[in-house]
C-alpha positions, -999 to 999 in steps of 0.1 A, spaced: 92 152 87 130 139 107 134 100 88 134 82 123 132 41 129 113 21 150 122 -5 179 104 -37 173 68 -39 193 54 -67 207 15 -71 204 -8 -67 230 14 -49 251 23 -10 260 51 3 251 67 36 237 74 44 202 116 48 206 141 66 181 171 52 171 190 60 139 182 49 108 195 31 77 207 45 48 214 34 18 186 1 18 181 -19 -17 157 -46 -19 149 -72 -47 108 -78 -52 103 -115 -55 90 -123 -87 87 -145 -120 57 -168 -102 29 -186 -108 -7 -182 -82 -42 -192 -89 -68 -162 -101 -96 -178 -105 -109 -186 -67 -103 -150 -55 -127 -130 -62 -151 -116 -37 -188 -115 -40 -199 -82 -41 -233 -88 -48 -245 -71 -16 -245 -37 -18 -211 -22 9 -223 0 38 -213 34 29 -198 40 63 -180 15 92 -206 8 123 -203 16 154 -195 -23 160 -173 -27 133 -142 -44 152 -120 -29 133 -133 9 135 -111 33 145 -126 58 164 -121 97 163 -106 104 196 -107 140 216 -81 165 207 -54 174 238 -45 202 249 -11 197 228 -20 221 198 -7 200 162 -4 226 131 -6 207 100 17 211 67 11 221 30 25 190 19 15 165 44 -24 177 38 -17 175 3 -1 144 1 -36 131 22 -60 142 -3 -42 133 -31 -36 103 -14 -81 98 -9 -82 109 -43 -64 81 -55 -34 102 -66 -6 82 -45 19 102 -31 31 68 -19 42 69 18 24 100 35 54 113 54 52 156 52 81 155 24 84 166 -6 101 140 -32 100 128 -65 66 105 -57 49 128 -39 57 157 -75 46 123 -101 17 124 -73 8 166 -78 14 164 -115 -13 130 -120 -40 153 -100 -29 181 -117 -33 163 -154 -63 148 -145 -79 178 -136 -68 200 -168 -32 222 -148 0 227 -160 14 201 -149 42 213 -130 44 185 -99 40 216 -75 15 227 -50 9 259 -69 -16 287 -65 -36 267 -91 -34 236 -77 -44 251 -43 -78 264 -59 -84 233 -70 -83 208 -39 -106 236 -21 -131 213 -26 -115 191 -3 -111 221 23 -129 203 53 -105 170 51 -75 179 71 -37 162 72 -42 139 101 -68 127 127 -64 115 168 -79 80 170 -83 48 188 -66 19 182 -94 -13 187 -88 -39 201 -93 -66 175 -66 -39 159 -42 -46 179 -39 -80 191 -27 -91 152 -15 -121 154 22 -108 148 58 -121 139 82 -104 156 104 -125 146 96 -126 113 123 -147 92 144 -144 61 145 -183 47 118 -194 29 118 -226 43 111 -214 78 82 -187 58 64 -222 47 59 -228 82 38 -204 89 1 -196 93 3 -159 72 34 -135 63 17 -111 87 31 -78 101 62 -79 126 46 -54 147 14 -31 156 39 -1 148 41 -22 113 5 -26 114 -10 10 117 18 22 95 4 6 67 -33 12 77 -21 44 69 -6 48 49 32 61 63 60 46 77 67 42 115 94 69 114 63 98 101 39 84 133 70 86 154 75 119 140 37 131 143 31 119 183 58 122 204 85 92 211 73 85 247 34 84 228 20 45 241 6 21 213 -20 -5 224 -56 -15 226 -77 18 235 -50 40 233 -49 74 211 -24 86 185 -21 107 157 -28 93 127 -26 109 87 -62 111 76 -70 79 60 -107 73 67 -122 39 80 -141 17 50 -168 -7 59 -162 -44 56 -179 -57 25 -212 -76 22 -214 -113 10 -193 -140 9 -158 -127 17 -127 -150 -2 -96 -150 19 -104 -130 41 -106 -98 15 -126 -80 34 -107 -75 66 -77 -67 46 -88 -37 28 -101 -27 62 -66 -28 78 -52 -7 43 -80 18 44 -86 9 9 -127 11 2 -133 -18 -22 -157 8 -49 -132 15 -70 -136 35 -106 -130 11 -133 -99 12 -155 -101 7 -190 -65 6 -197 -31 0 -171 -3 25 -184 32 14 -166 59 45 -175 94 30 -170 105 66 -173 84 86 -148 86 54 -124 47 57 -120 14 32 -124 -17 54 -143 -48 37 -148 -71 52 -171 -113 49 -179 -128 40 -207 -132 77 -225 -95 82 -220 -92 106 -181 -67 96 -162 -80 85 -130 -57 69 -106 -19 70 -102 0 51 -83 42 51 -74 61 19 -92 87 -2 -89 94 -18 -117 126 -42 -132 166 -39 -125 196 -45 -149 190 -83 -148 150 -80 -150 142 -54 -172 108 -44 -176 94 -63 -200 86 -35 -228 50 -40 -245 12 -47 -248 2 -72 -223 -35 -86 -210 -48 -88 -173 -52 -121 -168 -65 -122 -136 -62 -108 -100 -52 -129 -71 -57 -115 -36 -45 -125 -5 -23 -151 -30 -2 -183 -20 39 -177 -33 47 -200 -56 85 -201 -44 107 -211 -74 146 -208 -63 153 -215 -107 133 -181 -118 159 -162 -96 194 -147 -106 198 -141 -73 189 -173 -56 210 -204 -57 194 -237 -70 200 -257 -43 175 -237 -24 143 -257 -26 105 -247 -41 77 -236 -11 45 -229 -12 44 -198 11 13 -187 33 -7 -153 19 2 -120 38 12 -88 37 49 -96 44 49 -121 21 68 -115 -11 45 -96 -34 21 -85 -3 -12 -91 -5 -22 -94 -43 -9 -106 -74 -21 -91 -108 -13 -115 -135 -1 -105 -168 -1 -117 -204 35 -122 -203 46 -155 -178 59 -151 -146 56 -115 -151 25 -91 -130 19 -63 -109 17 -69 -67 25 -53 -34 51 -50 -14 65 -59 22 87 -29 20 60 4 14 92 31 19 110 14 -9 94 20 -39 108 41 -67 137 37 -48 148 3 -52 147 -31 -79 126 -59 -84 128 -92 -107 112 -71 -135 77 -75 -123 58 -38 -109 57 -35 -76 31 -8 -58 24 -2 -23 2 -28 -3 -27 0 -3 -20 7 -39 -20 -26 -46 -52 -35 -32 -69 -2 -45 -60 -10 -79 -69 -48 -81 -104 -36 -67 -104 -14 -106 -92 -39 -134 -106 -69 -142 -91 -101 -168 -88 -87 -202 -78 -50 -193 -44 -41 -216 -17 -28 -197 8 -12 -216 48 -12 -204 64 17 -219 99 30 -217 
């Protein structure tokens, strides 16, 4: 797919997706080095979760009827969707070959006893045959509850101004849709047409990331809606060890028997704040965390700036999740810029897309080993 860029959109308005030249060479530094309360953000999952979203679920994306214009899916796009569904994340789903996609294939191949070629070879295609009914895309109707936001089109960069907001939410509906379907605004434009309208009740083609049911029982810090808005099921396999591999640029989760059960592309460290190599423990998981912003902990921020307590939200410095480590001020977290994962730097922490961070949060608990290796 051609890389495109999309103008900002306003909530509850119909508008056209417009194409403009994309910016190249973007490098973002993820915020890190902070503390959160990791003891109060565990949702109550004592009740059984529904296996499918009810028709009355306000965040349910109902399937829409196909139009007269045919859509031809590509093998890469379909493979990315299958890999994502199985927990071997290709990062953003965009139908393009790249390092994250190749690493996702290698993770899948490892878990299935195949040669790790990193390519969609015949053996890998044969192993994916059991998911032959999974299409690459689907047409969905945008639910009104999802389309209404709230959105923050003028989300400030200044921490003091961010601290005044109720949440660091999405800037517009397009950004929210891209995260919901594990892709980018540019890819959504490519899957549709530049004049496709989006808004409540409108139909749009998206990567085939299924709906998930809301959590039953007590929902702390609106985590149920966060999982729904990210297309991440609350029930995930249990990880007994997490390995962050600097040379490969991935985070891998292993079951108790040593089997690789999930893999996510990651951004980790920089020359100023290198990844802390060593063996650590997960201390806690904070879902939709507040961000304790301390300028003194960042080499690239003036110490004259005031410390701030920033509200939670997907566009916060650590996204929707902070997984605290036994190494002080370091953790695994989400991001406000998913397209930069594996292509940018961080302040020493391990950064994932919000949907991958949310998935990992459902897999780990305090005491799980976290190995950071070269």
